N, C-alpha and C positions, 0 to 999 in steps of 0.2 A: 504494500500500500504506500510505502514511502516514495516509490517511484512516481506515483500520481501526485502526491503532496509536493514533491520537489518540482515536478513539471508545472503544477499550478503556481508555485512560488516563482519559477522562472518566467512564466507568462506575465505574472503580475509585476515583477520587479524589472525584468529585462524588456520583454516585448512591449508591454504597456508602459512601464515606468520610464523607459528610455525612448518611448514613442517610435520603436522600430517598425511597428505596423499600426498605423492610425485607425485601422479597421477592427482591431482585436478587442478594444475596450468594451464595445457594446455586447457582443456575445458572452464575454467573460462576466460582465455585470449581470446579464440576463440569465446566467447559469445555463446557457444553451450549448455549451461545449461538452461533447461526450469524450470522456477520457477512458481509453481502453488499454489495460496492461496485458500485454501478450508475452508470456514467459516461455514461449517455444524456443527450441534449440536449433531448428533448421530453417533454411530459406523456404523450403517447400511448405512447411507448416505455417510460416509467416505469410506466404502467398495465399494459402487457404484462408487465413484469418482476414487478410486484406480483402479478399473476394467477398467474404461474409459481411464485412463492415461497409464496403462499397454498396452492396445491395441493401443493407439496412438503412444507410444514409439516404439512398434514393427513395426508399419507401416511407421514411419517417418525415412527418411535417416539419418544415424548417422552424416553426414556432416551438417545437419540442426539442429538436436538435439542429442547431445551425451548422455545426462543423464537428468533425471527429479528430481526435489526436490519438493515434495508435502508437503506443510506447512499446518498444521491443528491446529491452536491455541485454538479452542473452544471445542475440543473433545480429550479424552484420556490424560487429564492433570495429572491424577494419573499414576505414572510409572508402577504399577502392572497391571492396566487395559491396558495400552499401550503394555506392554510385552505380555499379553495374546492375544491382537489383532494381534501381529506379527505372531502367529501360524495360525490365520485365513487368514492373508495376504499370508503366505506361501502356505496354502491350495488353495487359489485363483490362485497363480502361477501354481500350479499343475493342477488344473481344466482347466486352459487356455492352458495347455501344453507349458508353458513358462519356465519351469525349465531348466536350462542350457542355456537359452537365455537371461533372465533378472534376476537379483538378487536384493534383497531389503536390504539396509543398514539402520540401525536404529539410530536415534538421538532424544534426549529428554532432557529437562532442569534438570531432576532428574535422569538421566541415572545412573545405578549402576550395575556393573558386579557382578555376583552371589557370587564370593569369595572375594569381596572387601567391606570395610567399607563404610558407606554412604558418608563420605567426603574424601574418598581416592582420591589421585591425578589422578590415572589411569582412574577414571570415567569421567574425563573431556575430554578424547579423544573422547567421544561420547556425551558430553553434548552440547546442542545447545540452542539458545534463546527460541525456541518453539518446540513442538513435530513435528517431520517430518519423512517422509519416503523418502529415496533416492533410486531411481530406476536406476540401472546400467545395461548396456549391458555387458553380460558375455564375448563376444568376445573382447570388449575393455579392460575389466579387464585382460583377459588372455594376450592380446598384451602388455599391460603396464607392467605386471609382467615379461614377457619374456625379457623386456628391462631394468629391474631393477636388479642391481647386487646381492642384498641380501634381498629379500622381507620378509623373516622370521624375520629379525632383526627390522622391522618397529615398532611393538608394544613395544619392549624393549627400542628402541631409543626414542619413544614418551614419555614413562613413565619417562625415565631418563631426558629428556628435561623439562617435566612439573615439576619434582621434583626440578630441578635446579632453575626454575622460582619461585617455592613456591606457595602454595595454596592461599595465600593472593593476590599475583600478578595476578594469574589466575582469581580469583573471581573479582578483580578490573577491569581487562580487559573485562570480560563479562558484568559487570555492566556499564562500560563506553560505550559499544555498544548501550545499551538501552537509555542512556542519550543523546547521540549525534545523534541518528536517531529517 
């Protein structure tokens, strides 16, 4: 259960607290985020759970569940393996004919953008306490974007904000999450 508590604390203090995603606050406050702890040990079992969660999110009214965070701490610890799995996850979306309906956002403790150094500050916009897959409704994303004045500026603002904080402060905040939960 601590995995879910730490993930909620990360969303509250990092994602919302640092305004990394200006769209996260509403579903968090409305308690419409479904947190699923998936303690499987294999990619095949994770793919099965992802399949189930995609279908469940599709069938569930958005007023009940806006988005799902699938936390999988025991599988895909290696970021390269995780990154390769994302292609499989996207293929599953296509097979289920959910492209354009649900999208998958990726978060990992060792997240690294292709053009960034390992410890570059921008990686921390997608670094999380545990590997996870965030399932988002495309309609909700579209609606949020329509009401945000300059969505294209979000990544640059996030990087600037994290640079102002500094890498040591960011790492300290992440480590503090694990110590307090």
